[in-house]
C-alpha positions as a Markdown table, in Angstrom:
| # | Residue | x | y | z |
|---|---|---|---|---|
| 1 | Met | -29.3 | -2.4 | 47.1 |
| 2 | Leu | -27.6 | 1.0 | 47.7 |
| 3 | Ala | -24.3 | -0.8 | 48.5 |
| 4 | Met | -24.4 | -2.6 | 45.1 |
| 5 | Val | -25.2 | 0.5 | 43.2 |
| 6 | Gly | -22.5 | 2.4 | 45.1 |
| 7 | Ala | -19.9 | -0.3 | 44.4 |
| 8 | Thr | -20.8 | -0.1 | 40.7 |
| 9 | Phe | -20.3 | 3.7 | 40.6 |
| 10 | Leu | -17.1 | 3.4 | 42.6 |
| 11 | Ala | -15.7 | 0.8 | 40.1 |
| 12 | Val | -16.5 | 3.2 | 37.3 |
| 13 | Gly | -14.9 | 6.1 | 39.2 |
| 14 | Val | -11.7 | 4.1 | 39.9 |
| 15 | Thr | -11.4 | 3.1 | 36.3 |
| 16 | Phe | -11.9 | 6.7 | 35.1 |
| 17 | Tyr | -9.3 | 7.9 | 37.7 |
| 18 | Tyr | -6.5 | 5.5 | 36.5 |
| 19 | Ile | -7.2 | 6.1 | 32.8 |
| 20 | Leu | -7.1 | 9.9 | 33.6 |
| 21 | Lys | -3.7 | 9.2 | 35.2 |
| 22 | Gln | -2.7 | 7.8 | 31.7 |
| 23 | Tyr | -2.5 | 4.1 | 32.7 |
| 24 | His | -2.9 | 1.9 | 29.7 |
| 25 | Pro | -6.7 | 1.4 | 29.1 |
| 26 | Ile | -6.3 | -2.3 | 28.2 |
| 27 | Phe | -4.4 | -2.9 | 31.5 |
| 28 | Val | -6.9 | -0.9 | 33.5 |
| 29 | Phe | -10.0 | -2.6 | 32.0 |
| 30 | Leu | -8.5 | -6.1 | 32.5 |
| 31 | Cys | -7.3 | -5.5 | 36.0 |
| 32 | Val | -10.5 | -3.9 | 37.2 |
| 33 | Gly | -12.7 | -6.4 | 35.3 |
| 34 | Leu | -10.8 | -9.4 | 36.9 |
| 35 | Ser | -11.2 | -7.9 | 40.3 |
| 36 | Leu | -14.9 | -7.2 | 39.9 |
| 37 | Leu | -15.6 | -10.7 | 38.7 |
| 38 | Val | -14.1 | -12.1 | 41.9 |
| 39 | Leu | -15.7 | -9.4 | 44.1 |
| 40 | Gly | -19.1 | -10.0 | 42.4 |
| 41 | His | -18.9 | -13.7 | 43.4 |
| 42 | Tyr | -18.4 | -12.9 | 47.1 |
| 43 | Leu | -20.4 | -9.6 | 47.4 |
| 44 | Ala | -23.4 | -10.3 | 45.2 |
| 45 | Gly | -23.2 | -14.1 | 44.8 |
| 46 | Thr | -22.9 | -13.8 | 41.0 |
| 47 | Ser | -21.4 | -16.7 | 39.2 |
| 48 | Ile | -18.7 | -16.0 | 36.7 |
| 49 | Pro | -20.3 | -16.5 | 33.3 |
| 50 | Asn | -19.8 | -19.7 | 31.4 |
| 51 | Thr | -17.7 | -21.3 | 34.2 |
| 52 | Pro | -18.4 | -24.2 | 36.6 |
| 53 | Leu | -19.6 | -23.6 | 40.2 |
| 54 | Ala | -16.8 | -22.5 | 42.5 |
| 55 | His | -16.5 | -23.5 | 46.2 |
| 56 | Asn | -13.2 | -21.8 | 47.1 |
| 57 | Phe | -11.1 | -18.8 | 46.3 |
| 58 | Ser | -8.7 | -20.6 | 44.0 |
| 59 | Gln | -11.6 | -22.0 | 41.9 |
| 60 | Val | -13.1 | -18.5 | 41.7 |
| 61 | Leu | -9.8 | -17.1 | 40.5 |
| 62 | Leu | -9.4 | -19.9 | 37.9 |
| 63 | Asn | -12.9 | -19.3 | 36.7 |
| 64 | Ala | -12.2 | -15.5 | 36.3 |
| 65 | Phe | -9.1 | -16.3 | 34.2 |
| 66 | Asp | -11.1 | -18.9 | 32.2 |
| 67 | Phe | -13.7 | -16.3 | 31.4 |
| 68 | Ile | -11.0 | -13.9 | 30.2 |
| 69 | Ala | -9.6 | -16.7 | 28.0 |
| 70 | Ser | -13.0 | -17.5 | 26.6 |
| 71 | Thr | -13.6 | -13.8 | 25.9 |
| 72 | Phe | -10.4 | -13.7 | 23.9 |
| 73 | Lys | -11.4 | -16.8 | 21.9 |
| 74 | Arg | -15.0 | -15.6 | 21.2 |
| 75 | Asn | -13.9 | -12.2 | 20.0 |
| 76 | Leu | -11.0 | -13.4 | 17.9 |
| 77 | Ser | -13.2 | -15.8 | 16.0 |
| 78 | Gly | -16.1 | -13.3 | 15.8 |
| 79 | Val | -16.0 | -9.5 | 15.7 |
| 80 | Gly | -12.2 | -9.4 | 16.1 |
| 81 | Leu | -11.6 | -11.4 | 12.9 |
| 82 | Ile | -14.1 | -9.1 | 11.1 |
| 83 | Ile | -12.3 | -6.0 | 12.2 |
| 84 | Met | -8.9 | -7.4 | 11.3 |
| 85 | Ser | -10.1 | -8.3 | 7.8 |
| 86 | Val | -11.3 | -4.8 | 7.3 |
| 87 | Ala | -8.0 | -3.4 | 8.5 |
| 88 | Gly | -6.1 | -5.7 | 6.2 |
| 89 | Phe | -8.1 | -4.7 | 3.1 |
| 90 | Ala | -7.7 | -1.0 | 4.1 |
| 91 | Ala | -4.0 | -1.4 | 4.4 |
| 92 | Tyr | -3.7 | -3.0 | 1.0 |
| 93 | Met | -5.7 | -0.1 | -0.5 |
| 94 | Lys | -3.1 | 2.2 | 1.0 |
| 95 | His | -0.3 | 0.0 | -0.2 |
| 96 | Ile | -1.4 | 0.2 | -3.8 |
| 97 | His | -2.3 | 4.0 | -3.5 |
| 98 | Ala | -6.0 | 3.3 | -4.3 |
| 99 | Ser | -7.4 | 5.1 | -1.3 |
| 100 | Ala | -5.0 | 8.1 | -1.8 |
| 101 | Lys | -6.2 | 8.3 | -5.5 |
| 102 | Leu | -9.8 | 8.3 | -4.3 |
| 103 | Ala | -9.2 | 11.2 | -1.9 |
| 104 | Tyr | -7.1 | 13.0 | -4.6 |
| 105 | Leu | -9.8 | 12.9 | -7.2 |
| 106 | Ser | -12.5 | 13.8 | -4.7 |
| 107 | Asn | -11.0 | 17.2 | -4.2 |
| 108 | Arg | -11.3 | 18.4 | -7.8 |
| 109 | Pro | -14.9 | 19.7 | -7.5 |
| 110 | Leu | -13.9 | 21.7 | -4.4 |
| 111 | Ser | -11.3 | 23.8 | -6.3 |
| 112 | Lys | -14.1 | 25.2 | -8.5 |
| 113 | Ile | -16.1 | 26.7 | -5.6 |
| 114 | Arg | -15.4 | 30.4 | -5.3 |
| 115 | Asn | -16.5 | 31.1 | -1.7 |
| 116 | Lys | -13.9 | 29.6 | 0.6 |
| 117 | Tyr | -16.3 | 28.9 | 3.4 |
| 118 | Leu | -18.5 | 26.9 | 1.1 |
| 119 | Val | -15.4 | 25.0 | 0.1 |
| 120 | Leu | -15.0 | 24.1 | 3.8 |
| 121 | Ser | -18.6 | 22.7 | 3.8 |
| 122 | Gly | -17.9 | 20.8 | 0.6 |
| 123 | Thr | -14.7 | 19.4 | 2.1 |
| 124 | Phe | -16.6 | 18.2 | 5.2 |
| 125 | Val | -19.4 | 16.6 | 3.0 |
| 126 | Val | -16.8 | 14.9 | 0.8 |
| 127 | Gly | -14.9 | 13.6 | 3.8 |
| 128 | Met | -18.0 | 12.2 | 5.4 |
| 129 | Gly | -18.8 | 10.4 | 2.2 |
| 130 | Leu | -15.4 | 8.9 | 2.0 |
| 131 | Lys | -15.7 | 7.7 | 5.6 |
| 132 | Ile | -17.9 | 4.8 | 4.5 |
| 133 | Val | -14.9 | 3.2 | 2.6 |
| 134 | Ile | -12.0 | 4.6 | 4.6 |
| 135 | Ser | -13.2 | 3.7 | 8.1 |
| 136 | Ser | -10.2 | 4.6 | 10.2 |
| 137 | Tyr | -10.5 | 8.2 | 11.7 |
| 138 | Thr | -6.7 | 8.7 | 11.7 |
| 139 | Gly | -6.4 | 7.0 | 8.3 |
| 140 | Ile | -8.8 | 9.2 | 6.5 |
| 141 | Leu | -7.4 | 12.4 | 8.1 |
| 142 | Leu | -3.9 | 11.5 | 6.9 |
| 143 | Leu | -5.2 | 10.9 | 3.4 |
| 144 | Leu | -7.1 | 14.2 | 3.4 |
| 145 | Leu | -4.0 | 16.0 | 4.8 |
| 146 | Ala | -2.1 | 14.7 | 1.8 |
| 147 | Cys | -4.7 | 15.3 | -0.9 |
| 148 | Ile | -7.2 | 17.9 | 0.1 |
| 149 | Tyr | -5.4 | 20.0 | 2.7 |
| 150 | Pro | -3.1 | 21.5 | 0.1 |
| 151 | Val | -6.1 | 22.5 | -2.0 |
| 152 | Leu | -7.6 | 24.3 | 1.0 |
| 153 | Ile | -4.3 | 26.1 | 1.7 |
| 154 | Ala | -4.1 | 27.1 | -2.0 |
| 155 | Leu | -7.5 | 28.7 | -1.6 |
| 156 | Lys | -6.1 | 30.9 | 1.2 |
| 157 | Ile | -7.9 | 29.1 | 4.0 |
| 158 | Arg | -6.0 | 29.3 | 7.3 |
| 159 | Pro | -4.2 | 26.1 | 8.3 |
| 160 | Ile | -6.0 | 26.0 | 11.7 |
| 161 | Thr | -9.4 | 26.4 | 10.0 |
| 162 | Ala | -8.6 | 23.7 | 7.5 |
| 163 | Val | -7.6 | 21.1 | 10.2 |
| 164 | Cys | -10.6 | 22.0 | 12.3 |
| 165 | Ile | -12.9 | 21.1 | 9.4 |
| 166 | Leu | -11.1 | 17.8 | 8.9 |
| 167 | Ser | -11.4 | 16.9 | 12.6 |
| 168 | Leu | -15.2 | 17.1 | 12.3 |
| 169 | Ile | -15.2 | 14.2 | 9.8 |
| 170 | Thr | -15.4 | 11.9 | 12.8 |
| 171 | Leu | -18.5 | 9.6 | 12.7 |
| 172 | Asp | -17.8 | 5.9 | 12.3 |
| 173 | Tyr | -20.4 | 4.3 | 10.2 |
| 174 | Gly | -21.1 | 1.8 | 7.4 |
| 175 | Pro | -20.7 | -2.0 | 7.1 |
| 176 | Lys | -16.8 | -1.8 | 7.1 |
| 177 | Asp | -16.4 | 0.2 | 10.3 |
| 178 | Ala | -15.1 | -1.4 | 13.5 |
| 179 | Asn | -17.5 | 0.5 | 15.8 |
| 180 | Thr | -20.5 | -0.5 | 13.6 |
| 181 | Leu | -19.4 | -4.1 | 13.6 |
| 182 | Asn | -19.1 | -4.0 | 17.3 |
| 183 | Met | -22.5 | -2.4 | 17.7 |
| 184 | Ala | -24.0 | -5.2 | 15.5 |
| 185 | Asp | -22.4 | -7.7 | 17.8 |
| 186 | Met | -23.8 | -6.0 | 20.9 |
| 187 | Val | -27.4 | -6.2 | 19.6 |
| 188 | Gly | -27.0 | -9.8 | 18.3 |
| 189 | Gln | -27.2 | -8.8 | 14.6 |
| 190 | Lys | -23.7 | -9.6 | 13.3 |
| 191 | Asp | -25.3 | -10.9 | 10.1 |
| 192 | Asn | -27.4 | -7.8 | 9.5 |
| 193 | Ile | -24.8 | -5.0 | 9.5 |
| 194 | Val | -26.1 | -3.5 | 6.2 |
| 195 | Gly | -29.7 | -3.6 | 7.6 |
| 196 | Leu | -28.6 | -1.8 | 10.8 |
| 197 | Phe | -26.9 | 0.9 | 8.7 |
| 198 | Leu | -29.8 | 1.4 | 6.3 |
| 199 | His | -32.5 | 1.5 | 8.9 |
| 200 | His | -30.9 | 3.2 | 11.9 |
| 201 | Gln | -27.3 | 4.5 | 11.6 |
| 202 | Ile | -27.8 | 6.4 | 8.3 |
| 203 | Trp | -30.3 | 8.8 | 9.8 |
| 204 | Val | -27.9 | 10.0 | 12.4 |
| 205 | Val | -25.1 | 10.3 | 9.8 |
| 206 | Leu | -27.2 | 12.3 | 7.3 |
| 207 | Ser | -28.6 | 14.6 | 10.0 |
| 208 | Tyr | -25.1 | 15.3 | 11.5 |
| 209 | Thr | -23.6 | 15.9 | 8.0 |
| 210 | Ala | -26.4 | 18.2 | 6.9 |
| 211 | Ile | -26.5 | 20.3 | 10.0 |
| 212 | Ile | -22.8 | 20.7 | 10.5 |
| 213 | Ala | -22.3 | 21.5 | 6.8 |
| 214 | Leu | -24.9 | 24.3 | 7.1 |
| 215 | Leu | -23.3 | 25.7 | 10.2 |
| 216 | Ile | -19.6 | 25.6 | 9.0 |
| 217 | Pro | -19.7 | 28.7 | 6.7 |
| 218 | Phe | -21.3 | 30.9 | 9.4 |
| 219 | Tyr | -19.4 | 29.5 | 12.4 |
| 220 | Phe | -15.9 | 29.5 | 10.9 |
| 221 | Ala | -16.4 | 32.9 | 9.2 |
| 222 | Trp | -17.0 | 34.2 | 12.8 |
| 223 | Val | -14.0 | 32.3 | 14.2 |
| 224 | Asp | -11.7 | 33.7 | 11.5 |
| 225 | Arg | -12.9 | 37.3 | 12.2 |
| 226 | Arg | -12.4 | 36.7 | 16.0 |
| 227 | Asp | -8.9 | 35.3 | 15.5 |
| 228 | Leu | -8.0 | 38.2 | 13.1 |
| 229 | Ala | -9.1 | 40.7 | 15.7 |
| 230 | Lys | -6.9 | 39.0 | 18.3 |
| 231 | Asn | -4.1 | 38.4 | 15.8 |
| 232 | Cys | -4.2 | 34.7 | 16.8 |
| 233 | Leu | -2.7 | 32.1 | 14.4 |
| 234 | Cys | -2.9 | 34.5 | 11.5 |
| 235 | Asp | 0.6 | 33.9 | 10.0 |
| 236 | Pro | 1.1 | 34.0 | 6.2 |
| 237 | Ile | 0.0 | 30.9 | 4.4 |
| 238 | Glu | 2.6 | 28.9 | 2.6 |
| 239 | Glu | 1.9 | 27.1 | -0.7 |
| 240 | Leu | 1.9 | 23.3 | -0.6 |
| 241 | Glu | 2.5 | 20.9 | -3.4 |
| 242 | Ile | -0.4 | 18.6 | -4.4 |
| 243 | Ala | 1.0 | 15.1 | -5.1 |
| 244 | Gln | -0.5 | 12.8 | -7.7 |
| 245 | Pro | -0.8 | 9.2 | -6.3 |
| 246 | Pro | 1.1 | 6.7 | -8.6 |
| 247 | Cys | -1.8 | 4.5 | -9.8 |
| 248 | Pro | -4.5 | 4.6 | -12.6 |
| 249 | Asn | -7.7 | 6.5 | -12.0 |
| 250 | Phe | -9.8 | 3.4 | -12.1 |
| 251 | Tyr | -8.2 | 2.3 | -8.9 |
| 252 | Ile | -10.7 | 4.5 | -7.0 |
| 253 | Ile | -13.2 | 1.7 | -7.5 |
| 254 | Phe | -11.2 | -0.8 | -5.4 |
| 255 | Pro | -11.9 | 0.7 | -1.9 |
| 256 | Trp | -15.6 | 0.5 | -2.6 |
| 257 | Leu | -15.6 | -3.2 | -3.6 |
| 258 | Pro | -16.4 | -4.7 | -0.2 |
| 259 | Val | -19.2 | -2.1 | 0.2 |
| 260 | Phe | -20.7 | -2.9 | -3.2 |
| 261 | Leu | -20.5 | -6.7 | -2.4 |
| 262 | Leu | -22.2 | -6.2 | 1.0 |
| 263 | Phe | -25.0 | -4.0 | -0.3 |
| 264 | Gly | -25.5 | -6.1 | -3.4 |
| 265 | Gly | -25.7 | -9.3 | -1.3 |
| 266 | Tyr | -28.2 | -7.6 | 1.1 |
| 267 | Phe | -30.6 | -6.4 | -1.7 |
| 268 | Met | -30.3 | -9.7 | -3.6 |
| 269 | Gly | -30.9 | -11.8 | -0.6 |
| 270 | Val | -27.4 | -13.4 | -0.7 |
| 271 | Lys | -25.9 | -14.1 | 2.7 |
| 272 | Leu | -22.4 | -12.6 | 2.5 |
| 273 | Asp | -20.4 | -11.7 | 5.6 |
| 274 | Val | -17.8 | -8.8 | 6.0 |
| 275 | Val | -14.8 | -11.2 | 6.1 |
| 276 | Ser | -15.8 | -12.9 | 2.9 |
| 277 | Ala | -16.4 | -9.6 | 1.2 |
| 278 | Asn | -13.0 | -8.3 | 2.1 |
| 279 | Phe | -11.2 | -11.5 | 1.1 |
| 280 | Ile | -13.1 | -11.6 | -2.3 |
| 281 | Ser | -12.2 | -8.0 | -2.9 |
| 282 | Thr | -8.6 | -8.6 | -2.0 |
| 283 | Ala | -8.3 | -11.6 | -4.4 |
| 284 | Phe | -9.8 | -9.5 | -7.2 |
| 285 | Val | -7.4 | -6.6 | -6.7 |
| 286 | Phe | -4.5 | -9.1 | -6.5 |
| 287 | Cys | -5.5 | -10.4 | -9.9 |
| 288 | Val | -5.6 | -6.8 | -11.3 |
| 289 | Glu | -2.2 | -6.0 | -9.8 |
| 290 | Phe | -0.7 | -9.2 | -11.3 |
| 291 | Ile | -2.1 | -8.3 | -14.7 |
| 292 | Arg | -0.7 | -4.8 | -14.4 |
| 293 | Tyr | 2.8 | -5.6 | -13.3 |
| 294 | Lys | 3.2 | -9.4 | -14.1 |
| 295 | Asp | 5.3 | -9.7 | -10.9 |
| 296 | Ala | 4.1 | -12.1 | -8.2 |
| 297 | Lys | 6.7 | -10.7 | -5.8 |
| 298 | Arg | 4.6 | -7.4 | -5.6 |
| 299 | Leu | 1.7 | -9.5 | -4.4 |
| 300 | Gly | 3.8 | -11.0 | -1.6 |
| 301 | Ala | 4.6 | -7.4 | -0.4 |
| 302 | Gly | 0.9 | -6.6 | -0.5 |
| 303 | Met | 0.1 | -9.7 | 1.6 |
| 304 | Glu | 2.7 | -8.6 | 4.1 |
| 305 | Ala | 1.1 | -5.2 | 4.4 |
| 306 | Ile | -2.3 | -6.9 | 5.0 |
| 307 | Leu | -1.0 | -9.2 | 7.7 |
| 308 | Arg | 0.9 | -6.4 | 9.5 |
| 309 | Ala | -2.2 | -4.2 | 9.5 |
| 310 | Met | -4.2 | -7.1 | 11.0 |
| 311 | Gly | -1.7 | -7.4 | 13.8 |
| 312 | Asp | -1.7 | -3.7 | 14.4 |
| 313 | Ile | -5.4 | -3.5 | 14.6 |
| 314 | Phe | -5.5 | -6.4 | 17.1 |
| 315 | Val | -3.2 | -4.3 | 19.4 |
| 316 | Ser | -5.0 | -1.0 | 18.9 |
| 317 | Val | -8.7 | -2.1 | 18.7 |
| 318 | Val | -9.5 | -5.8 | 19.1 |
| 319 | Ser | -7.6 | -6.1 | 22.4 |
| 320 | Ile | -9.4 | -3.0 | 23.8 |
| 321 | Ile | -12.7 | -4.6 | 22.8 |
| 322 | Ile | -11.8 | -7.8 | 24.7 |
| 323 | Ala | -10.6 | -5.9 | 27.8 |
| 324 | Ala | -13.7 | -3.7 | 27.8 |
| 325 | Ser | -15.9 | -6.7 | 27.5 |
| 326 | Val | -14.2 | -8.2 | 30.7 |
| 327 | Phe | -14.7 | -4.9 | 32.4 |
| 328 | Ala | -18.4 | -4.8 | 31.4 |
| 329 | Ala | -19.0 | -8.3 | 32.7 |
| 330 | Gly | -17.3 | -7.4 | 36.0 |
| 331 | Leu | -19.6 | -4.4 | 36.4 |
| 332 | Lys | -22.6 | -6.6 | 35.8 |
| 333 | Ser | -21.4 | -9.1 | 38.4 |
| 334 | Leu | -21.7 | -6.5 | 41.2 |
| 335 | Gly | -25.5 | -6.4 | 40.7 |
| 336 | Gly | -25.8 | -2.7 | 40.6 |
| 337 | Ile | -26.6 | -2.5 | 36.9 |
| 338 | Ala | -29.4 | -5.0 | 37.3 |
| 339 | Leu | -30.9 | -3.1 | 40.2 |
| 340 | Leu | -30.7 | 0.2 | 38.2 |
| 341 | Thr | -32.3 | -1.4 | 35.1 |
| 342 | Gln | -35.2 | -2.8 | 37.3 |
| 343 | Ser | -35.7 | 0.7 | 38.7 |
| 344 | Leu | -35.6 | 2.3 | 35.2 |
| 345 | Gly | -38.0 | -0.3 | 33.9 |
| 346 | Gly | -40.5 | 0.7 | 36.6 |
| 347 | Leu | -40.0 | 4.4 | 35.9 |
| 348 | Gln | -40.5 | 4.0 | 32.2 |
| 349 | Gly | -44.1 | 3.1 | 32.6 |
| 350 | Gly | -44.8 | 6.5 | 34.3 |
| 351 | Gly | -42.2 | 8.7 | 32.6 |
| 352 | Gly | -42.5 | 7.3 | 29.1 |
| 353 | Leu | -40.1 | 8.5 | 26.5 |
| 354 | Trp | -38.6 | 11.2 | 28.8 |
| 355 | Val | -37.0 | 8.6 | 31.0 |
| 356 | Val | -35.6 | 6.8 | 28.0 |
| 357 | Gly | -34.2 | 10.2 | 26.8 |
| 358 | Leu | -32.6 | 10.9 | 30.2 |
| 359 | Val | -30.9 | 7.5 | 30.4 |
| 360 | Met | -29.8 | 7.8 | 26.7 |
| 361 | Ala | -28.3 | 11.2 | 27.4 |
| 362 | Gly | -26.6 | 10.1 | 30.7 |
| 363 | Leu | -25.0 | 7.1 | 29.1 |
| 364 | Ala | -24.0 | 9.0 | 25.9 |
| 365 | Phe | -22.3 | 11.8 | 27.8 |
| 366 | Met | -20.5 | 9.2 | 30.0 |
| 367 | Val | -19.2 | 7.5 | 26.8 |
| 368 | Tyr | -18.3 | 11.0 | 25.4 |
| 369 | Gly | -16.3 | 11.9 | 28.6 |
| 370 | Phe | -14.4 | 8.6 | 28.6 |
| 371 | Ser | -13.6 | 9.0 | 24.9 |
| 372 | Val | -12.2 | 12.5 | 25.6 |
| 373 | Val | -10.0 | 11.2 | 28.4 |
| 374 | Met | -8.7 | 8.1 | 26.5 |
| 375 | Gly | -8.4 | 9.5 | 23.1 |
| 376 | Ser | -10.2 | 6.4 | 21.8 |
| 377 | Gly | -13.9 | 5.9 | 21.0 |
| 378 | Ile | -14.0 | 2.2 | 20.8 |
| 379 | Ala | -12.7 | 1.6 | 24.3 |
| 380 | Ala | -15.4 | 3.7 | 25.9 |
| 381 | Phe | -18.1 | 2.4 | 23.6 |
| 382 | Asn | -17.3 | -1.2 | 24.5 |
| 383 | Ala | -17.1 | -0.6 | 28.2 |
| 384 | Phe | -20.7 | 0.9 | 28.4 |
| 385 | Gly | -22.3 | -0.3 | 25.2 |
| 386 | Arg | -22.3 | -3.9 | 26.4 |
| 387 | Leu | -24.4 | -2.8 | 29.4 |
| 388 | Ala | -27.0 | -1.1 | 27.3 |
| 389 | Pro | -28.9 | -4.1 | 26.0 |
| 390 | Asp | -30.0 | -5.1 | 29.5 |
| 391 | Ile | -31.1 | -1.5 | 30.3 |
| 392 | Ser | -33.0 | -1.1 | 27.0 |
| 393 | Leu | -35.0 | -4.3 | 27.4 |
| 394 | Lys | -36.0 | -3.3 | 30.9 |
| 395 | Met | -37.2 | 0.0 | 29.6 |
| 396 | Gly | -39.1 | -1.5 | 26.7 |
| 397 | Val | -37.0 | -0.2 | 23.8 |
| 398 | Gln | -35.0 | -2.0 | 21.2 |
| 399 | Pro | -31.3 | -2.3 | 22.2 |
| 400 | Ile | -30.2 | -0.6 | 19.0 |
| 401 | His | -32.1 | 2.6 | 20.0 |
| 402 | Leu | -29.9 | 2.9 | 23.1 |
| 403 | Ile | -26.7 | 1.6 | 21.8 |
| 404 | Leu | -26.5 | 3.7 | 18.5 |
| 405 | Pro | -26.4 | 7.1 | 20.4 |
| 406 | Leu | -23.5 | 5.6 | 22.5 |
| 407 | Glu | -21.6 | 4.6 | 19.3 |
| 408 | Ile | -22.0 | 8.1 | 17.8 |
| 409 | Ala | -21.1 | 9.8 | 21.2 |
| 410 | Ser | -17.8 | 7.8 | 21.3 |
| 411 | Cys | -16.9 | 9.3 | 17.9 |
| 412 | Leu | -17.7 | 12.8 | 18.9 |
| 413 | Gly | -15.8 | 12.4 | 22.2 |
| 414 | Arg | -12.7 | 11.2 | 20.3 |
| 415 | Ala | -12.8 | 14.3 | 18.1 |
| 416 | Ser | -12.9 | 16.4 | 21.3 |
| 417 | Ser | -9.8 | 14.7 | 22.8 |
| 418 | Pro | -6.4 | 16.5 | 22.5 |
| 419 | Ile | -4.6 | 13.1 | 22.8 |
| 420 | Ala | -6.5 | 11.3 | 20.0 |
| 421 | Gly | -4.2 | 10.1 | 17.2 |
| 422 | Gly | -6.2 | 11.9 | 14.5 |
| 423 | Ile | -6.1 | 15.2 | 16.4 |
| 424 | Leu | -2.4 | 14.9 | 17.1 |
| 425 | Ala | -1.8 | 14.3 | 13.3 |
| 426 | Leu | -3.8 | 17.4 | 12.4 |
| 427 | Ala | -2.1 | 19.6 | 15.0 |
| 428 | Gly | 1.4 | 18.4 | 13.8 |
| 429 | Phe | 0.6 | 19.1 | 10.2 |
| 430 | Ala | -0.8 | 22.6 | 10.9 |
| 431 | Lys | 1.9 | 23.3 | 13.5 |
| 432 | Val | -0.5 | 24.2 | 16.2 |
| 433 | Ala | -1.3 | 22.8 | 19.7 |
| 434 | Pro | -4.0 | 20.1 | 19.7 |
| 435 | Leu | -6.1 | 22.3 | 22.1 |
| 436 | Glu | -6.2 | 25.0 | 19.5 |
| 437 | Ile | -8.3 | 22.6 | 17.4 |
| 438 | Ile | -10.5 | 21.5 | 20.2 |
| 439 | Lys | -11.2 | 25.1 | 21.4 |
| 440 | Arg | -12.6 | 25.9 | 17.9 |
| 441 | Thr | -14.5 | 22.7 | 17.3 |
| 442 | Trp | -16.2 | 21.8 | 20.6 |
| 443 | Pro | -19.3 | 23.9 | 20.0 |
| 444 | Leu | -20.0 | 22.1 | 16.8 |
| 445 | Leu | -19.3 | 18.7 | 18.4 |
| 446 | Leu | -21.8 | 19.5 | 21.2 |
| 447 | Val | -24.3 | 20.4 | 18.4 |
| 448 | Gly | -23.4 | 17.0 | 17.0 |
| 449 | Met | -24.3 | 15.4 | 20.4 |
| 450 | Gly | -27.6 | 17.2 | 20.3 |
| 451 | Val | -28.3 | 15.9 | 16.8 |
| 452 | Asn | -27.3 | 12.4 | 17.9 |
| 453 | Leu | -29.6 | 12.4 | 20.9 |
| 454 | Gly | -32.5 | 14.1 | 19.0 |
| 455 | Val | -32.4 | 11.5 | 16.2 |
| 456 | Gly | -32.0 | 8.7 | 18.7 |
| 457 | Met | -35.2 | 9.9 | 20.5 |
| 458 | Val | -37.1 | 10.1 | 17.2 |
| 459 | Leu | -36.0 | 6.5 | 16.3 |
| 460 | Ala | -36.9 | 5.2 | 19.8 |
| 461 | Ala | -40.3 | 7.0 | 19.7 |
| 462 | His | -41.3 | 5.4 | 16.4 |
| 463 | Gly | -39.8 | 2.0 | 17.2 |
| 464 | Val | -37.9 | 2.0 | 13.9 |
């Protein structure tokens, strides 16, 4: 028993080591996962899932590769296709400047607030609201840098403070988000994404938004006073031009179309999946663009932007999901996870909710740490989120109650990573080192972790 558990932790340690050494996460997950599937067959007698019985090493190896191939097929036709359709629609919204127009018009109320620290809270709340339709962390940060960051600078807010606020707009949520789609797949509710959001995810998002928005004025007023006393990053602020996106104001409706369709279908009892919602929305916007320009060639350019984005998201997200799924299956094959879940199931009867809370916190901070090291939330979430359903069922709680805190932890860990794409973009724009952002935001991100775990415990206690 101890050998199996030890081998499981050793496998996690080896994976963490090579990712820390900046080996490519997809390569590491696939190599370790493949090795664990073979080792699990010989050390624990675990058959490789969905493959025929093997009697020799060559058959075991063939079964391992067959499992990888089937994992690719299953994800490409399932959650992978959903994520790629979302990315394609988001790219088209960027191509026609609709998402930029949405961010541009969203900043108008902010410029009317006199207290600059309240402006920072307002910016955070507006950004968190936009996240439901602009799901990419790096994507929304780039939009806000173009449209809202110049407003903050015009209000004499320091560049480092402005980018710190933007970095906190980190939670992935809503029916268009890749992490949410992945979470729904893990709990076996791919057709109930809106329901998962309305009944579970929304409570964490609202709590995080409210508490961080309340803390921002006090915390960053203190940070600015401290930096001023140390003469740290207090250079004169340069004026930036605010660019007007070249499209009509009514285009701000377009990024919301898939969300409207999904929520409308949910409340009307119409079964509508995310892929269909994105394709219907794209076709509608194509028609509007054709009426506006009367030029079919422009639509061809838009289609190219969609397909390129779908290819890019396969490389950056879907392939990581597939590789992490193989790694998770490999970990399960060693048998250590099963033994741990049996032990936890026995403890739960005596320890009650406290045991659930300890397991939730342990897994969440593990995902948080991996996300910091990799600069990606979705890789860490996939690697450990797929282990959570077995653990949760043994402990007598619904899988969503254990998986949701891991999904949120992966987002907070990404915002704590100096190598995350969004953080690098913010640092480059403000001309500061990425660690200067992390040094100022990590206390609020840890508060976010506390909020995440606290809400997760409340949901688990009430069995929502």
